[in-house]
PAVO-295119 format. One line per field, with one value per residue (C-alpha): residue number from 1; x, y, z. Coordinates in nm, 2 decimals. Each point is the difference from the previous one (the first is absolute). Layout:
BEGIN
i	NUM ...
X	X ...
Y	Y ...
Z	Z ...
# end
This chain:
BEGIN
i	1 2 3 4 5 6 7 8 9 10 11 12 13 14 15 16 17 18 19 20 21 22 23 24 25 26 27 28 29 30 31 32 33 34 35 36 37 38 39 40 41 42 43 44 45 46 47 48 49 50 51 52 53 54 55 56 57 58 59 60 61 62 63 64 65 66 67 68 69 70 71 72 73 74 75 76 77 78 79 80 81 82 83 84 85 86 87 88 89 90 91 92 93 94 95 96 97 98 99 100 101 102 103 104 105 106 107 108 109 110 111 112 113 114 115 116 117 118 119 120 121 122 123 124 125 126 127 128 129 130 131 132 133 134 135 136 137 138 139 140 141 142 143 144 145 146 147 148 149 150 151 152 153 154 155 156 157 158 159 160 161 162 163 164 165 166 167 168 169 170 171 172 173 174 175 176 177 178 179 180 181 182 183 184 185 186 187 188 189 190 191 192 193 194 195 196 197 198 199 200 201 202 203 204 205 206 207 208 209 210 211 212 213 214 215 216 217 218 219 220 221 222 223 224 225 226 227 228 229 230 231 232 233 234 235 236 237 238 239 240 241 242 243 244 245 246 247 248 249 250 251 252 253 254 255 256 257 258 259 260 261 262 263 264 265 266 267 268 269 270 271 272 273 274 275 276 277 278 279 280 281 282 283 284 285 286 287 288 289 290 291 292 293 294 295 296 297 298 299 300 301 302 303 304 305 306 307 308 309 310 311 312 313 314 315 316 317 318 319 320 321 322 323 324 325 326 327 328 329 330 331 332 333 334 335 336 337 338 339 340 341 342 343 344 345 346 347 348 349 350 351 352 353 354 355 356 357 358 359 360 361 362 363 364 365 366 367 368 369 370 371 372 373 374 375 376 377 378 379 380 381 382 383 384 385 386 387 388 389 390 391 392 393 394 395 396 397 398 399 400 401 402 403 404 405 406 407 408 409 410 411 412 413 414
X	1.04 0.01 -0.28 -0.05 -0.18 -0.28 0.11 0.37 0.22 0.08 0.25 -0.17 0.16 0.06 -0.01 0.19 -0.14 0.35 0.05 0.36 0.16 0.10 -0.11 -0.29 0.12 -0.34 -0.21 -0.35 -0.29 -0.22 0.02 -0.21 -0.09 -0.16 -0.17 -0.09 -0.22 0.13 -0.28 -0.32 -0.20 -0.08 0.16 -0.12 0.19 0.35 0.31 0.32 0.30 0.26 0.32 0.15 0.31 -0.20 -0.19 0.32 0.16 -0.30 -0.12 0.30 -0.18 -0.35 -0.15 -0.30 -0.16 -0.32 -0.12 -0.25 -0.19 -0.10 -0.12 -0.11 0.24 0.00 0.09 0.37 0.22 0.36 0.15 0.34 0.10 -0.03 0.00 -0.27 0.17 -0.08 -0.30 -0.29 -0.27 -0.35 -0.14 -0.37 -0.08 0.18 -0.16 0.13 0.32 -0.05 0.28 -0.07 0.21 0.07 0.19 0.21 0.10 0.23 -0.18 0.03 -0.13 -0.26 -0.15 -0.03 -0.35 -0.16 -0.20 -0.28 0.15 -0.05 0.27 0.12 0.26 0.01 0.15 -0.17 0.13 -0.12 0.15 -0.06 -0.04 0.26 0.13 -0.11 0.18 -0.09 -0.30 -0.03 -0.26 -0.18 0.10 -0.15 0.10 0.21 0.13 0.38 0.23 0.22 0.04 0.28 -0.22 0.04 0.15 -0.31 -0.23 -0.17 -0.34 -0.29 0.21 -0.26 0.28 -0.03 -0.34 -0.12 0.33 0.22 0.04 -0.28 -0.02 -0.30 -0.12 -0.35 -0.08 0.15 0.21 0.28 0.19 0.27 0.06 0.31 0.10 0.13 -0.29 0.10 -0.30 -0.21 -0.38 -0.27 -0.25 -0.30 -0.16 -0.36 0.11 0.27 0.08 0.31 -0.11 0.31 -0.01 -0.33 0.12 0.08 -0.06 -0.19 0.33 -0.12 -0.08 -0.35 0.10 -0.06 -0.37 -0.17 -0.02 -0.11 0.35 0.07 0.20 0.29 -0.10 0.29 0.07 0.38 0.08 0.32 -0.02 0.17 -0.32 0.06 0.35 0.19 0.37 0.15 0.26 -0.09 0.20 -0.12 -0.30 -0.15 0.01 0.18 -0.12 0.24 -0.06 0.34 0.20 0.24 -0.20 -0.26 -0.03 -0.30 -0.06 -0.27 0.20 -0.28 -0.35 -0.12 -0.29 0.07 0.28 0.07 0.28 0.12 0.37 0.10 0.35 0.04 0.34 0.13 -0.27 0.10 -0.10 0.16 0.31 0.08 -0.08 -0.14 -0.06 -0.32 -0.14 -0.36 -0.19 -0.38 -0.16 -0.34 -0.13 -0.34 -0.26 0.18 -0.05 0.37 0.25 0.36 0.24 0.37 0.25 0.37 0.23 0.34 0.12 -0.05 -0.32 -0.11 -0.36 -0.27 -0.35 -0.34 -0.35 -0.37 -0.16 -0.20 -0.38 -0.22 -0.26 0.23 0.11 0.36 0.15 0.37 0.21 0.38 -0.02 0.20 0.17 -0.35 -0.16 0.10 -0.06 -0.25 -0.17 -0.37 -0.27 -0.36 -0.31 -0.20 0.32 -0.06 -0.06 -0.35 -0.05 0.00 0.17 0.36 0.27 0.37 0.30 0.38 0.18 0.37 0.24 0.03 0.38 0.01 -0.21 0.16 -0.31 -0.37 -0.08 -0.20 0.03 -0.26 -0.12 0.09 0.02 0.36 0.21 0.37 0.21 0.38 0.15 0.16 0.30 -0.11 -0.35 -0.35 -0.30 -0.36 -0.35 -0.32 -0.37 -0.34 -0.35 -0.30 -0.35 -0.14 0.23 -0.17 -0.05 0.24 0.07 -0.27 0.05 0.28 0.00 0.05 0.27 0.20 -0.02 0.11 0.30 0.10 -0.02 0.21 0.26 0.03 0.03 0.28 0.19 -0.05 0.02 -0.08 0.28 0.14 0.20 0.12 0.07 0.17
Y	2.25 -0.37 -0.22 -0.30 -0.33 -0.08 -0.23 0.06 0.16 0.35 0.28 0.33 0.33 0.22 0.38 0.16 0.31 0.16 0.26 0.10 -0.32 -0.12 -0.32 0.01 0.02 -0.08 -0.30 0.09 -0.05 -0.11 -0.10 0.14 -0.25 0.07 -0.28 0.04 -0.21 0.06 -0.21 0.13 -0.24 0.01 -0.26 -0.17 -0.18 0.07 0.00 0.19 -0.10 0.22 -0.19 -0.10 0.20 0.31 -0.04 -0.06 0.31 0.22 -0.14 -0.16 0.00 -0.11 -0.32 0.02 0.22 0.19 0.10 0.28 0.13 0.34 -0.06 -0.36 -0.28 -0.26 -0.38 -0.09 -0.29 -0.04 -0.30 -0.10 -0.29 -0.11 0.17 0.24 0.12 0.35 0.21 -0.10 0.26 -0.09 0.26 -0.08 0.20 0.24 0.17 0.01 0.22 0.10 0.09 -0.07 0.14 -0.21 0.06 -0.26 0.04 -0.20 -0.09 -0.22 -0.36 0.09 0.27 -0.23 -0.06 -0.33 -0.05 -0.24 -0.34 -0.03 -0.26 -0.32 -0.27 -0.33 -0.34 -0.26 -0.35 -0.28 -0.07 -0.27 -0.28 -0.23 -0.10 -0.34 -0.04 0.30 0.10 0.20 -0.15 0.18 0.34 0.34 0.30 0.29 0.30 0.03 0.27 -0.24 -0.36 -0.23 -0.24 -0.35 -0.27 -0.21 0.27 -0.04 0.08 -0.10 -0.06 0.18 0.19 0.36 0.17 0.05 -0.16 0.31 0.37 0.23 0.38 0.23 0.35 0.12 -0.10 -0.34 -0.28 -0.23 -0.30 -0.23 -0.37 -0.03 -0.33 -0.15 0.17 0.36 0.14 0.31 -0.01 0.26 0.05 0.20 0.22 0.12 0.24 0.26 -0.15 -0.21 -0.37 -0.22 -0.08 -0.19 -0.21 -0.37 0.00 -0.32 -0.17 -0.06 0.19 0.12 0.33 -0.15 0.06 0.34 0.14 0.33 0.14 -0.14 -0.30 -0.14 0.09 -0.14 -0.35 -0.03 -0.36 -0.04 0.36 0.32 0.11 0.37 0.15 -0.31 0.01 -0.26 -0.07 -0.03 -0.28 0.08 -0.23 0.03 0.20 -0.18 0.12 0.01 -0.37 -0.14 0.18 -0.09 0.20 0.28 0.26 0.24 0.31 0.25 0.31 0.25 -0.02 0.36 0.23 0.10 -0.24 -0.36 -0.23 -0.36 -0.08 -0.35 -0.14 -0.30 -0.16 -0.22 0.02 -0.27 0.11 0.00 -0.18 0.26 0.09 0.34 0.17 0.21 0.26 0.09 0.30 0.01 0.32 0.18 0.34 0.13 0.08 -0.20 -0.33 0.00 -0.23 0.11 -0.30 0.09 -0.29 0.01 -0.27 -0.15 -0.18 0.05 -0.06 0.13 0.04 0.01 -0.09 0.06 0.00 -0.11 -0.34 -0.08 -0.02 -0.10 0.25 0.30 0.24 0.10 0.34 0.10 0.31 0.03 0.34 0.31 0.29 0.13 -0.32 -0.34 -0.30 -0.26 -0.34 0.02 -0.27 0.06 -0.21 -0.25 -0.16 0.00 -0.31 0.13 0.06 0.37 0.26 0.04 0.23 -0.09 0.20 -0.01 0.33 0.06 0.27 -0.01 0.02 -0.34 -0.19 -0.29 -0.16 -0.07 -0.37 -0.29 -0.37 -0.26 0.15 0.37 0.32 0.12 0.31 -0.06 0.28 0.08 0.06 0.34 0.01 -0.34 0.12 -0.01 0.21 -0.05 0.04 -0.20 0.06 -0.17 0.15 -0.22 0.10 -0.07 0.25 0.28 0.27 -0.19 -0.02 -0.20 0.04 -0.09 0.35 0.15 -0.25 0.07 0.38 -0.06 -0.20 0.25 0.29 -0.21 -0.06 0.37 0.07 -0.25 0.15 0.36 -0.02 0.30 0.25 0.11 0.30 0.07 0.35 0.07
Z	-0.56 -0.04 -0.14 0.22 -0.04 0.25 0.29 -0.08 0.26 -0.13 0.05 -0.09 -0.08 0.30 -0.05 0.28 0.16 0.04 -0.27 0.07 -0.13 0.35 0.16 0.25 0.36 0.16 -0.09 -0.13 0.23 -0.29 -0.36 -0.28 -0.28 -0.33 -0.18 -0.37 -0.22 -0.36 -0.16 -0.15 0.22 0.37 0.22 0.31 0.28 -0.12 0.21 0.03 0.22 0.17 0.04 0.34 -0.09 -0.06 0.32 0.21 -0.16 0.06 0.34 0.18 0.34 -0.12 0.14 -0.23 -0.27 -0.07 -0.35 -0.07 -0.29 0.13 0.35 -0.07 0.09 -0.27 0.01 0.00 0.11 0.07 -0.18 0.13 -0.23 -0.36 -0.34 0.12 0.32 0.10 0.11 -0.22 -0.04 -0.14 -0.24 0.01 -0.31 -0.23 -0.30 -0.35 -0.02 0.36 0.25 0.37 0.28 0.31 0.32 0.18 0.36 0.23 0.33 0.30 0.00 0.26 -0.23 -0.31 -0.14 -0.10 -0.31 -0.09 -0.11 -0.38 -0.07 0.15 -0.04 0.20 0.02 0.21 0.09 0.23 0.34 0.25 -0.25 -0.17 -0.34 -0.13 -0.33 -0.22 0.21 0.32 0.22 0.28 0.15 -0.04 -0.22 0.13 -0.19 -0.02 -0.13 -0.20 -0.10 -0.13 -0.20 0.15 -0.22 0.05 -0.13 -0.34 -0.15 0.21 0.31 0.21 0.18 -0.14 0.01 -0.35 -0.11 0.01 0.09 -0.08 -0.06 -0.07 -0.04 0.06 -0.36 -0.06 0.16 -0.13 0.12 -0.14 0.06 0.22 -0.14 -0.33 -0.19 0.09 -0.18 0.09 0.05 0.05 0.29 -0.13 0.27 0.05 0.27 0.06 0.34 0.06 -0.06 -0.03 0.37 -0.07 -0.29 0.06 0.38 -0.03 -0.11 -0.35 -0.32 0.07 -0.15 -0.34 0.08 0.01 0.36 0.14 -0.05 -0.35 -0.12 -0.19 -0.36 -0.21 -0.12 -0.01 -0.07 -0.20 -0.13 0.11 0.18 0.00 0.01 0.11 -0.06 -0.25 -0.26 -0.36 -0.17 -0.35 0.02 0.35 0.32 0.29 0.34 0.30 0.06 0.11 0.27 0.28 0.25 0.04 0.27 0.01 0.21 0.06 -0.07 0.06 0.14 0.02 -0.04 -0.36 -0.11 0.04 -0.14 -0.01 -0.06 -0.11 -0.05 -0.24 0.04 -0.28 -0.26 -0.25 -0.35 -0.35 0.12 0.26 0.36 0.10 0.33 -0.02 0.23 -0.06 0.14 -0.05 0.12 -0.01 0.12 0.11 -0.26 -0.27 -0.17 -0.11 0.14 -0.07 -0.04 0.03 -0.05 0.06 -0.14 0.10 -0.30 -0.37 -0.19 -0.34 0.09 0.27 -0.12 0.15 -0.13 0.04 0.00 -0.31 0.02 -0.30 0.10 0.02 -0.28 0.00 -0.09 -0.02 -0.03 -0.03 0.16 -0.07 0.18 0.09 0.12 0.15 -0.21 0.11 -0.03 0.08 0.02 0.07 0.01 0.21 0.13 0.38 0.19 0.07 -0.38 0.05 -0.22 0.10 -0.14 0.04 -0.12 0.02 -0.08 -0.07 -0.12 -0.38 0.01 0.19 -0.25 -0.18 -0.14 0.05 -0.06 0.15 0.09 0.07 0.33 0.00 -0.20 0.07 -0.01 0.00 0.16 -0.01 0.34 0.05 0.24 0.14 0.08 -0.15 0.09 -0.12 0.13 -0.01 0.10 0.01 -0.01 0.09 -0.09 0.35 0.17 0.19 -0.26 -0.23 -0.37 -0.18 -0.37 -0.25 -0.13 0.34 0.09 -0.31 0.06 0.36 -0.12 -0.26 0.25 0.24 -0.27 -0.06 0.37 0.05 -0.29 0.13 0.38 0.22 -0.01 0.34 0.10 0.35 0.13 0.33
# end
């Protein structure tokens, strides 16, 4: 068995049915999967992933897949690209120390089921207008799969709807500014429906005001917002603010998983240039965004964090082998003066230091094999059946930190 981190592409142990030591001569018609929760707490809306290699080896003729718990088909999604590539399966609930048994089958594309849409990712730009200096005048918004950011584009160019790509689950939404700011923001939701398609359609930032679906709840300014990537120079966090070019792509826009990939070419920082590939992803039933970053070039750190707010308390943990570390803030720090909890979580072995600058509370991480992984989340008190107290939010973060350090254990039997 192999313990695996949520959202990370996995290769799980295969236990072959052949008992005579010889290789199988016939491919299995189905795959049995055991999922174990080793923690003493129940878990909701977790995921496991069967690797593309395992699927190809087990079902070489399959066009699609079906996943069953007993006789009930459960939500799943095939992800073909990125660090989480594979067959992602949503485990809606698993009790403390419980083991669940699932069955995976290879099927035809025509037989594949669809599931309610509980995640979304989108990137929307204007067409039919024209650039006048640094502003895009006229035109209407259209969703696109990818974008090479125009050289003219900057903050408040009115070219990209809500100024960058967005992604959401049924619990919360996020976006980042696809310009020199490169900072991540939060959309609080009052509904479990998908809402990003409604934000910014009037061509301006009306989403800063409370509407029937929610609002932008975080003031980013010069800070790291929540979970924005940066470099810490010993005194301050430097966001990805100077690059040769930027390409962004909607990598997945599915029922249970959505992801945004962004390439930053020639990030000038600390007397060097780096090429960065960023993957933001989210899954159904979760507030967590997973941020995976690959580097080309050498850097001694990757920083991230949370924007400071005078009205918020801060809590930190360096983590351990049993729980991720975290930075947490909680208080009346939303743009609507509501209670808002923010957290960044990271593996303890990657921690370099927890610090701060004028605008942000910061965690500095050491890249491992030219890559960094961390998570962030937000919880707004006006969410539908959301978290409304500091005590409950801290407990939620601590449980999440334990879950990240002890992912569901998966065993495959053929």
